[in-house]
DOMIRO-415637 format. One record per residue (C-alpha): residue number from 1; residue in three letters; z, x, y. Coordinates in steps of 0.05 Angstrom, whole numbers. Each point is the difference from the previous one (the first is absolute). Layout:
BEGIN
<node><seq>NUM</seq><type>ALA</type><w>Z</w><u>X</u><v>Y</v></node>
...
***
This chain:
BEGIN
<node><seq>1</seq><type>UNK</type><w>-1547</w><u>-78</u><v>1480</v></node>
<node><seq>2</seq><type>UNK</type><w>60</w><u>-35</u><v>30</v></node>
<node><seq>3</seq><type>UNK</type><w>58</w><u>-19</u><v>-46</v></node>
<node><seq>4</seq><type>UNK</type><w>37</w><u>-64</u><v>19</v></node>
<node><seq>5</seq><type>UNK</type><w>72</w><u>13</u><v>19</v></node>
<node><seq>6</seq><type>UNK</type><w>28</w><u>-55</u><v>-46</v></node>
<node><seq>7</seq><type>UNK</type><w>-30</w><u>35</u><v>-61</v></node>
<node><seq>8</seq><type>UNK</type><w>44</w><u>61</u><v>15</v></node>
<node><seq>9</seq><type>UNK</type><w>64</w><u>-41</u><v>0</v></node>
<node><seq>10</seq><type>UNK</type><w>14</w><u>9</u><v>-75</v></node>
<node><seq>11</seq><type>UNK</type><w>-8</w><u>75</u><v>7</v></node>
<node><seq>12</seq><type>UNK</type><w>48</w><u>3</u><v>60</v></node>
<node><seq>13</seq><type>UNK</type><w>50</w><u>-43</u><v>-38</v></node>
<node><seq>14</seq><type>UNK</type><w>-1</w><u>47</u><v>-59</v></node>
<node><seq>15</seq><type>UNK</type><w>9</w><u>61</u><v>45</v></node>
<node><seq>16</seq><type>UNK</type><w>57</w><u>-33</u><v>37</v></node>
<node><seq>17</seq><type>UNK</type><w>36</w><u>-18</u><v>-65</v></node>
<node><seq>18</seq><type>UNK</type><w>-10</w><u>69</u><v>-29</v></node>
<node><seq>19</seq><type>UNK</type><w>30</w><u>32</u><v>62</v></node>
<node><seq>20</seq><type>UNK</type><w>62</w><u>-44</u><v>-5</v></node>
<node><seq>21</seq><type>UNK</type><w>12</w><u>11</u><v>-74</v></node>
<node><seq>22</seq><type>UNK</type><w>65</w><u>38</u><v>11</v></node>
<node><seq>23</seq><type>UNK</type><w>-15</w><u>63</u><v>-39</v></node>
<node><seq>24</seq><type>UNK</type><w>60</w><u>45</u><v>6</v></node>
<node><seq>25</seq><type>UNK</type><w>15</w><u>71</u><v>-25</v></node>
<node><seq>26</seq><type>UNK</type><w>70</w><u>-24</u><v>-15</v></node>
<node><seq>27</seq><type>UNK</type><w>29</w><u>-70</u><v>-4</v></node>
<node><seq>28</seq><type>UNK</type><w>67</w><u>-24</u><v>-28</v></node>
<node><seq>29</seq><type>UNK</type><w>38</w><u>-65</u><v>8</v></node>
<node><seq>30</seq><type>UNK</type><w>74</w><u>-16</u><v>-14</v></node>
<node><seq>31</seq><type>UNK</type><w>18</w><u>-72</u><v>-16</v></node>
<node><seq>32</seq><type>UNK</type><w>71</w><u>-13</u><v>26</v></node>
<node><seq>33</seq><type>UNK</type><w>44</w><u>-38</u><v>-50</v></node>
<node><seq>34</seq><type>UNK</type><w>29</w><u>-64</u><v>28</v></node>
<node><seq>35</seq><type>UNK</type><w>-41</w><u>9</u><v>64</v></node>
<node><seq>36</seq><type>UNK</type><w>53</w><u>42</u><v>33</v></node>
<node><seq>37</seq><type>UNK</type><w>4</w><u>73</u><v>19</v></node>
<node><seq>38</seq><type>UNK</type><w>65</w><u>38</u><v>0</v></node>
<node><seq>39</seq><type>UNK</type><w>9</w><u>63</u><v>43</v></node>
<node><seq>40</seq><type>UNK</type><w>12</w><u>43</u><v>-61</v></node>
<node><seq>41</seq><type>UNK</type><w>-65</w><u>-23</u><v>-33</v></node>
<node><seq>42</seq><type>UNK</type><w>-45</w><u>57</u><v>19</v></node>
<node><seq>43</seq><type>UNK</type><w>-74</w><u>-5</u><v>-15</v></node>
<node><seq>44</seq><type>UNK</type><w>-35</w><u>66</u><v>-17</v></node>
<node><seq>45</seq><type>UNK</type><w>-75</w><u>10</u><v>5</v></node>
<node><seq>46</seq><type>UNK</type><w>-22</w><u>67</u><v>-28</v></node>
<node><seq>47</seq><type>UNK</type><w>-72</w><u>24</u><v>6</v></node>
<node><seq>48</seq><type>UNK</type><w>-37</w><u>67</u><v>-4</v></node>
<node><seq>49</seq><type>UNK</type><w>-41</w><u>30</u><v>56</v></node>
<node><seq>50</seq><type>UNK</type><w>-53</w><u>50</u><v>-23</v></node>
<node><seq>51</seq><type>UNK</type><w>-43</w><u>8</u><v>62</v></node>
<node><seq>52</seq><type>UNK</type><w>38</w><u>15</u><v>65</v></node>
<node><seq>53</seq><type>UNK</type><w>-63</w><u>-11</u><v>42</v></node>
<node><seq>54</seq><type>UNK</type><w>-6</w><u>-75</u><v>-16</v></node>
<node><seq>55</seq><type>UNK</type><w>24</w><u>-52</u><v>50</v></node>
<node><seq>56</seq><type>UNK</type><w>38</w><u>-61</u><v>-24</v></node>
<node><seq>57</seq><type>UNK</type><w>26</w><u>-67</u><v>23</v></node>
<node><seq>58</seq><type>UNK</type><w>69</w><u>-21</u><v>-26</v></node>
<node><seq>59</seq><type>UNK</type><w>20</w><u>-73</u><v>-8</v></node>
<node><seq>60</seq><type>UNK</type><w>60</w><u>-41</u><v>-21</v></node>
<node><seq>61</seq><type>UNK</type><w>-11</w><u>-69</u><v>-28</v></node>
<node><seq>62</seq><type>UNK</type><w>56</w><u>-51</u><v>5</v></node>
<node><seq>63</seq><type>UNK</type><w>1</w><u>-66</u><v>-36</v></node>
<node><seq>64</seq><type>UNK</type><w>54</w><u>-46</u><v>28</v></node>
<node><seq>65</seq><type>UNK</type><w>21</w><u>-72</u><v>-2</v></node>
<node><seq>66</seq><type>UNK</type><w>-18</w><u>-46</u><v>58</v></node>
<node><seq>67</seq><type>UNK</type><w>75</w><u>-16</u><v>1</v></node>
<node><seq>68</seq><type>UNK</type><w>16</w><u>73</u><v>17</v></node>
<node><seq>69</seq><type>UNK</type><w>53</w><u>-2</u><v>55</v></node>
<node><seq>70</seq><type>UNK</type><w>-24</w><u>56</u><v>46</v></node>
<node><seq>71</seq><type>UNK</type><w>-61</w><u>19</u><v>41</v></node>
<node><seq>72</seq><type>UNK</type><w>-1</w><u>71</u><v>-27</v></node>
<node><seq>73</seq><type>UNK</type><w>24</w><u>45</u><v>-56</v></node>
<node><seq>74</seq><type>UNK</type><w>32</w><u>66</u><v>18</v></node>
<node><seq>75</seq><type>UNK</type><w>-15</w><u>56</u><v>-49</v></node>
<node><seq>76</seq><type>UNK</type><w>19</w><u>73</u><v>-6</v></node>
<node><seq>77</seq><type>UNK</type><w>-58</w><u>41</u><v>-26</v></node>
<node><seq>78</seq><type>UNK</type><w>8</w><u>70</u><v>-29</v></node>
<node><seq>79</seq><type>UNK</type><w>-57</w><u>47</u><v>-16</v></node>
<node><seq>80</seq><type>UNK</type><w>13</w><u>58</u><v>-47</v></node>
<node><seq>81</seq><type>UNK</type><w>-51</w><u>56</u><v>-3</v></node>
<node><seq>82</seq><type>UNK</type><w>-13</w><u>48</u><v>-57</v></node>
<node><seq>83</seq><type>UNK</type><w>38</w><u>54</u><v>37</v></node>
<node><seq>84</seq><type>UNK</type><w>63</w><u>-43</u><v>-4</v></node>
<node><seq>85</seq><type>UNK</type><w>1</w><u>-16</u><v>74</v></node>
<node><seq>86</seq><type>UNK</type><w>19</w><u>-73</u><v>12</v></node>
<node><seq>87</seq><type>UNK</type><w>-10</w><u>-39</u><v>65</v></node>
<node><seq>88</seq><type>UNK</type><w>23</w><u>-70</u><v>17</v></node>
<node><seq>89</seq><type>UNK</type><w>-22</w><u>-54</u><v>48</v></node>
<node><seq>90</seq><type>UNK</type><w>28</w><u>-68</u><v>18</v></node>
<node><seq>91</seq><type>UNK</type><w>-55</w><u>-52</u><v>0</v></node>
<node><seq>92</seq><type>UNK</type><w>2</w><u>-73</u><v>20</v></node>
<node><seq>93</seq><type>UNK</type><w>-51</w><u>-41</u><v>-39</v></node>
<node><seq>94</seq><type>UNK</type><w>-19</w><u>-60</u><v>43</v></node>
<node><seq>95</seq><type>UNK</type><w>-9</w><u>-60</u><v>-46</v></node>
<node><seq>96</seq><type>UNK</type><w>-7</w><u>-53</u><v>55</v></node>
<node><seq>97</seq><type>UNK</type><w>-27</w><u>-1</u><v>71</v></node>
<node><seq>98</seq><type>UNK</type><w>45</w><u>-14</u><v>61</v></node>
<node><seq>99</seq><type>UNK</type><w>-13</w><u>-75</u><v>-8</v></node>
<node><seq>100</seq><type>UNK</type><w>26</w><u>3</u><v>-71</v></node>
<node><seq>101</seq><type>UNK</type><w>-67</w><u>-9</u><v>-34</v></node>
<node><seq>102</seq><type>UNK</type><w>-4</w><u>38</u><v>-66</v></node>
<node><seq>103</seq><type>UNK</type><w>-50</w><u>57</u><v>-4</v></node>
<node><seq>104</seq><type>UNK</type><w>-44</w><u>16</u><v>-59</v></node>
<node><seq>105</seq><type>UNK</type><w>-32</w><u>-43</u><v>-53</v></node>
<node><seq>106</seq><type>UNK</type><w>47</w><u>-59</u><v>-6</v></node>
<node><seq>107</seq><type>UNK</type><w>5</w><u>-58</u><v>-49</v></node>
<node><seq>108</seq><type>UNK</type><w>50</w><u>-56</u><v>-2</v></node>
<node><seq>109</seq><type>UNK</type><w>58</w><u>43</u><v>-28</v></node>
<node><seq>110</seq><type>UNK</type><w>-17</w><u>72</u><v>14</v></node>
<node><seq>111</seq><type>UNK</type><w>-40</w><u>50</u><v>41</v></node>
<node><seq>112</seq><type>UNK</type><w>-31</w><u>67</u><v>-17</v></node>
<node><seq>113</seq><type>UNK</type><w>-7</w><u>50</u><v>57</v></node>
<node><seq>114</seq><type>UNK</type><w>-32</w><u>69</u><v>-3</v></node>
<node><seq>115</seq><type>UNK</type><w>28</w><u>44</u><v>55</v></node>
<node><seq>116</seq><type>UNK</type><w>-32</w><u>66</u><v>20</v></node>
<node><seq>117</seq><type>UNK</type><w>58</w><u>50</u><v>5</v></node>
<node><seq>118</seq><type>UNK</type><w>-42</w><u>61</u><v>15</v></node>
<node><seq>119</seq><type>UNK</type><w>-75</w><u>6</u><v>13</v></node>
<node><seq>120</seq><type>UNK</type><w>-38</w><u>65</u><v>2</v></node>
<node><seq>121</seq><type>UNK</type><w>54</w><u>36</u><v>-39</v></node>
<node><seq>122</seq><type>UNK</type><w>-9</w><u>66</u><v>-37</v></node>
<node><seq>123</seq><type>UNK</type><w>43</w><u>41</u><v>-46</v></node>
<node><seq>124</seq><type>UNK</type><w>9</w><u>75</u><v>11</v></node>
<node><seq>125</seq><type>UNK</type><w>25</w><u>14</u><v>-71</v></node>
<node><seq>126</seq><type>UNK</type><w>-33</w><u>-11</u><v>-67</v></node>
<node><seq>127</seq><type>UNK</type><w>42</w><u>-31</u><v>-55</v></node>
<node><seq>128</seq><type>UNK</type><w>48</w><u>-58</u><v>-11</v></node>
<node><seq>129</seq><type>UNK</type><w>23</w><u>-40</u><v>60</v></node>
<node><seq>130</seq><type>UNK</type><w>51</w><u>-57</u><v>-2</v></node>
<node><seq>131</seq><type>UNK</type><w>7</w><u>-56</u><v>50</v></node>
<node><seq>132</seq><type>UNK</type><w>66</w><u>-37</u><v>-7</v></node>
<node><seq>133</seq><type>UNK</type><w>11</w><u>-67</u><v>33</v></node>
<node><seq>134</seq><type>UNK</type><w>69</w><u>-31</u><v>11</v></node>
<node><seq>135</seq><type>UNK</type><w>18</w><u>-65</u><v>36</v></node>
<node><seq>136</seq><type>UNK</type><w>41</w><u>15</u><v>62</v></node>
<node><seq>137</seq><type>UNK</type><w>21</w><u>-69</u><v>24</v></node>
<node><seq>138</seq><type>UNK</type><w>70</w><u>-19</u><v>24</v></node>
<node><seq>139</seq><type>UNK</type><w>6</w><u>-47</u><v>-59</v></node>
<node><seq>140</seq><type>UNK</type><w>6</w><u>23</u><v>-72</v></node>
<node><seq>141</seq><type>UNK</type><w>-35</w><u>-23</u><v>-40</v></node>
<node><seq>142</seq><type>UNK</type><w>-57</w><u>-29</u><v>42</v></node>
<node><seq>143</seq><type>UNK</type><w>-27</w><u>-63</u><v>-33</v></node>
<node><seq>144</seq><type>UNK</type><w>-71</w><u>-26</u><v>-2</v></node>
<node><seq>145</seq><type>UNK</type><w>-37</w><u>65</u><v>-15</v></node>
<node><seq>146</seq><type>UNK</type><w>-43</w><u>-8</u><v>-63</v></node>
<node><seq>147</seq><type>UNK</type><w>-35</w><u>68</u><v>-5</v></node>
<node><seq>148</seq><type>UNK</type><w>-14</w><u>65</u><v>36</v></node>
<node><seq>149</seq><type>UNK</type><w>-62</w><u>41</u><v>-12</v></node>
<node><seq>150</seq><type>UNK</type><w>-26</w><u>67</u><v>25</v></node>
<node><seq>151</seq><type>UNK</type><w>-73</w><u>20</u><v>5</v></node>
<node><seq>152</seq><type>UNK</type><w>-34</w><u>66</u><v>15</v></node>
<node><seq>153</seq><type>UNK</type><w>-72</w><u>-8</u><v>23</v></node>
<node><seq>154</seq><type>UNK</type><w>-50</w><u>58</u><v>6</v></node>
<node><seq>155</seq><type>UNK</type><w>-39</w><u>-12</u><v>65</v></node>
<node><seq>156</seq><type>UNK</type><w>-58</w><u>42</u><v>-23</v></node>
<node><seq>157</seq><type>UNK</type><w>11</w><u>46</u><v>59</v></node>
<node><seq>158</seq><type>UNK</type><w>22</w><u>72</u><v>-2</v></node>
<node><seq>159</seq><type>UNK</type><w>39</w><u>43</u><v>49</v></node>
<node><seq>160</seq><type>UNK</type><w>-43</w><u>51</u><v>36</v></node>
<node><seq>161</seq><type>UNK</type><w>-63</w><u>-40</u><v>-11</v></node>
<node><seq>162</seq><type>UNK</type><w>-33</w><u>-12</u><v>66</v></node>
***
């Protein structure tokens, strides 16, 4: 018996929506008062890792005004591990393309952009980890940033599985 392809469309739609549901192991959002972000306003995201074999994707989500004055947003990102070790990385978050077109899901006044900051990541230590995000622009405060979020997504993959 042959099943018509159009009859499977509802099933494919449901599967597609379910795979895009945004289920995260950790998710936190900071709303920035007055839509500006000062350099001394550090945003801390603390989560617990129990299984060091799991592989994760890490994202930042930026909501910004369409009147934002820059193409990107420089950030300093610190990761503190349970052992106390702390590493830092300077990261430029590209909010517009080279032609000046805003990236992300944009409305009339604002855009929301989810940016992968590390894919296929794993943690060697069990316990509490903290990711700290600071704005690192030449202006202080930077205006037009509405919120910053951090998401930790379990990929369903494990290290050593082959």
